[in-house]
C-alpha positions in Angstrom: 0.0 0.0 0.0 1.4 3.4 -1.0 1.7 6.3 1.4 -1.1 8.2 -0.4 -3.5 5.2 -0.1 -2.6 4.9 3.6 -3.2 8.6 4.3 -6.5 8.6 2.4 -7.8 5.6 4.4 -6.7 7.0 7.7 -8.4 10.3 7.0 -11.6 8.5 5.9 -11.7 6.8 9.3 -12.5 10.1 10.9 -16.1 9.3 10.0 -16.2 6.6 12.7 -15.5 9.1 15.4 -17.8 11.9 14.1 -20.7 9.4 13.6 -20.5 8.3 17.2 -20.3 11.9 18.4 -23.3 13.0 16.3 -25.4 10.1 17.6 -24.5 10.9 21.2 -25.4 14.5 20.7 -28.8 13.4 19.3 -29.5 11.6 22.5 -28.4 14.5 24.7 -30.0 17.4 22.8 -33.0 15.9 21.0 -35.3 18.3 22.9 -33.2 21.4 22.1 -34.6 23.0 19.0 -32.0 25.8 19.0 -29.1 23.4 19.1 -30.6 21.3 16.3 -31.2 24.3 14.1 -27.6 25.6 14.7 -26.1 22.2 14.0 -28.0 21.8 10.7 -27.0 25.4 9.7 -23.3 24.5 10.3 -23.6 21.3 8.4 -25.3 23.1 5.5 -22.8 25.9 5.4 -19.7 23.7 5.5 -21.0 21.4 2.8 -21.9 24.2 0.4 -18.5 26.0 1.0 -16.4 22.9 0.4 -18.5 21.9 -2.7 -18.7 25.3 -4.4 -15.3 26.9 -3.4 -13.1 23.8 -3.4 -14.3 20.8 -5.2 -16.1 22.5 -8.2 -13.2 24.9 -8.9 -10.6 22.1 -8.7 -12.7 20.0 -11.1 -13.1 22.9 -13.5 -9.3 23.5 -13.5 -8.7 19.9 -14.4 -11.3 19.2 -17.1 -13.3 22.4 -17.8 -16.7 23.6 -17.0 -19.1 21.4 -19.2 -17.8 18.0 -17.9 -17.8 19.4 -14.3 -21.4 20.6 -14.7 -22.5 17.2 -16.1 -20.9 15.3 -13.2 -22.3 17.8 -10.7 -25.8 17.2 -12.1 -25.3 13.4 -11.9 -24.4 13.6 -8.2 -27.5 15.7 -7.4 -29.6 13.5 -9.6 -28.6 10.3 -7.9 -29.6 11.7 -4.5 -32.9 13.1 -6.0 -33.6 9.6 -7.3 -33.1 8.2 -3.7 -35.8 10.7 -2.5 -38.2 9.1 -5.0 -37.4 5.5 -3.9 -37.0 5.8 -0.1 -40.6 6.8 0.8 -41.7 3.5 -0.6 -39.5 1.4 1.6 -40.2 0.2 5.1 -37.1 0.1 7.3 -38.9 0.7 10.6 -41.9 -1.0 12.1 -44.5 1.7 11.7 -47.5 0.1 13.3 -48.9 2.3 16.0 -46.8 5.3 15.2 -48.9 8.5 15.0 -46.4 10.8 13.2 -46.0 9.1 9.8 -44.3 12.3 8.5 -41.6 11.9 11.1 -41.1 8.3 10.1 -40.7 9.3 6.5 -38.3 12.0 7.5 -36.2 9.5 9.3 -36.1 7.3 6.2 -35.2 10.2 3.9 -32.6 11.8 6.1 -30.8 8.6 7.0 -30.8 7.2 3.4 -29.9 10.5 1.8 -27.0 11.2 4.2 -25.6 7.7 3.9 -25.8 7.9 0.1 -23.9 11.1 0.0 -21.3 9.8 2.5 -20.0 7.6 -0.3 -19.2 10.5 -2.7 -17.7 12.4 0.3 -15.2 9.5 0.4 -14.7 10.0 -3.4 -14.2 13.7 -2.8 -11.7 13.3 0.0 -9.7 10.6 -1.8 -9.5 12.4 -5.1 -8.9 15.8 -3.5 -5.9 14.3 -1.7 -4.6 12.8 -5.0 -4.9 16.2 -6.7 -3.2 18.0 -3.7 -2.5 16.6 -0.2 -3.2 20.0 1.3 -6.6 20.1 -0.4 -7.3 16.5 0.7 -6.6 17.3 4.3 -8.8 20.4 4.1 -11.6 18.4 2.6 -11.2 15.6 5.2 -11.2 17.9 8.2 -14.2 19.9 6.8 -16.2 16.8 6.1 -15.4 15.5 9.6 -16.6 18.8 11.2 -19.8 18.8 9.2 -20.4 15.1 9.9 -21.0 15.9 13.6 -24.1 18.0 13.1 -25.0 16.0 10.0 -25.0 12.7 11.9 -26.8 14.5 14.7 -29.5 15.6 12.1 -29.7 12.0 10.9 -30.1 10.6 14.4 -32.7 13.0 15.8 -35.7 11.6 13.8 -34.6 8.0 14.6 -34.3 8.9 18.3 -37.7 10.6 18.4 -39.5 7.6 16.8 -37.7 5.4 19.4 -36.3 2.9 17.0 -32.8 2.0 18.3 -32.3 -0.8 15.7 -32.9 1.7 12.9 -30.7 4.3 14.5 -27.8 2.0 15.1 -28.1 0.4 11.7 -28.1 3.7 10.0 -25.1 5.0 12.1 -23.0 1.9 11.2 -23.8 2.2 7.5 -23.1 6.0 7.6 -19.8 5.4 9.4 -18.6 2.8 6.9 -19.9 4.7 3.8 -17.1 7.3 3.7 -14.2 4.8 3.9 -16.0 2.7 1.3 -16.2 5.7 -1.0 -12.6 6.5 -0.4 -11.6 2.9 -1.4 -13.8 3.0 -4.5 -12.3 6.3 -5.5 -8.7 5.1 -5.1 -9.4 2.0 -7.1 -11.2 3.8 -9.9 -8.6 6.5 -10.1 -5.9 3.9 -10.2 -7.6 2.4 -13.2 -8.5 5.7 -14.9 -6.8 8.8 -13.4 -9.1 11.1 -15.4 -12.0 10.1 -13.2 -10.7 12.1 -10.2 -12.2 15.4 -11.4 -15.5 13.7 -12.2 -15.7 12.2 -8.7 -15.0 15.6 -7.1 -17.8 17.2 -9.1 -20.2 14.3 -8.5 -19.6 14.6 -4.8 -20.1 18.3 -4.9 -23.5 17.8 -6.6 -24.6 15.2 -4.1 -23.6 17.4 -1.1 -25.3 20.5 -2.5 -28.5 18.6 -3.1 -28.6 17.2 0.4 -27.9 20.7 1.8 -30.6 22.6 -0.1 -33.2 20.0 -0.5 -33.0 18.1 2.8 -31.2 20.0 5.5 -32.7 23.5 4.9 -36.3 22.2 5.0 -35.4 20.2 8.1 -34.2 23.3 9.9 -37.4 25.0 9.1 -39.3 22.3 10.9 -37.6 23.5 14.1 -38.8 27.1 13.6 -35.5 28.7 14.6 -34.0 30.0 11.4 -31.9 32.6 13.4 -29.9 29.7 15.0 -29.7 28.1 11.5 -28.1 31.3 10.2 -25.8 31.4 13.2 -24.7 27.9 12.4 -24.0 28.9 8.8 -22.0 31.9 9.9 -20.0 29.6 12.3 -19.3 27.3 9.3 -17.9 30.2 7.3 -15.5 31.1 10.2 -14.4 27.5 10.6 -13.9 27.2 6.8 -11.8 30.3 6.7 -9.7 29.1 9.6 -9.2 25.7 8.0 -8.2 27.3 4.7 -5.6 29.5 6.5 -4.2 26.5 8.4 -3.9 24.2 5.3 -2.4 27.1 3.2 0.2 27.7 6.0 1.0 24.0 6.1 
């Protein structure tokens, strides 16, 4: 195994810790609407910033705007397709549950975030291949946003009181990013030109999840001021991470 492969796999394992932390926060803060809204805002902000200011520009610099736009659209389209499929599945015993909307939300959020964890692994692996500094920035940013993201995923499952669903989703989410990193490394090893496509694909998936899934979820908690505060915090963290990685 090369040094690059070892570094990518090690960075991808940050998802194990951040998943655990996000789930624990969901148990501790499930009644705190302000904390949930702020966490979702942070997750949304960091995902959009990394996607639009790092992954997309890097992809454009490698292969140009039209192929980047195509791969970006494919990433968003795949998550959109999941939104059409998931409501027709039954992962939790729903009999006796009064809030069917919340059950559906638990499906959509968990499946959507697990699905986009895979291209996050793509993004981190291929960003590291393009530039180790960029790879570290992407890995740290993804790890930071994973905490409120996993928190957002776990809250509906905690509320509907299905520990089996919660733990199953958490395990899949934790393993999805390392899996994505491995797939990305193998694919790029076979066809190096795929790296830029993977970065744009991941950006599309993350942007779709942010705008179509996390923003509406924040509205349900009726505390958009804290959501905006979380987004501002994500900008400050992103700026700090950028300075640190540039200095390194």
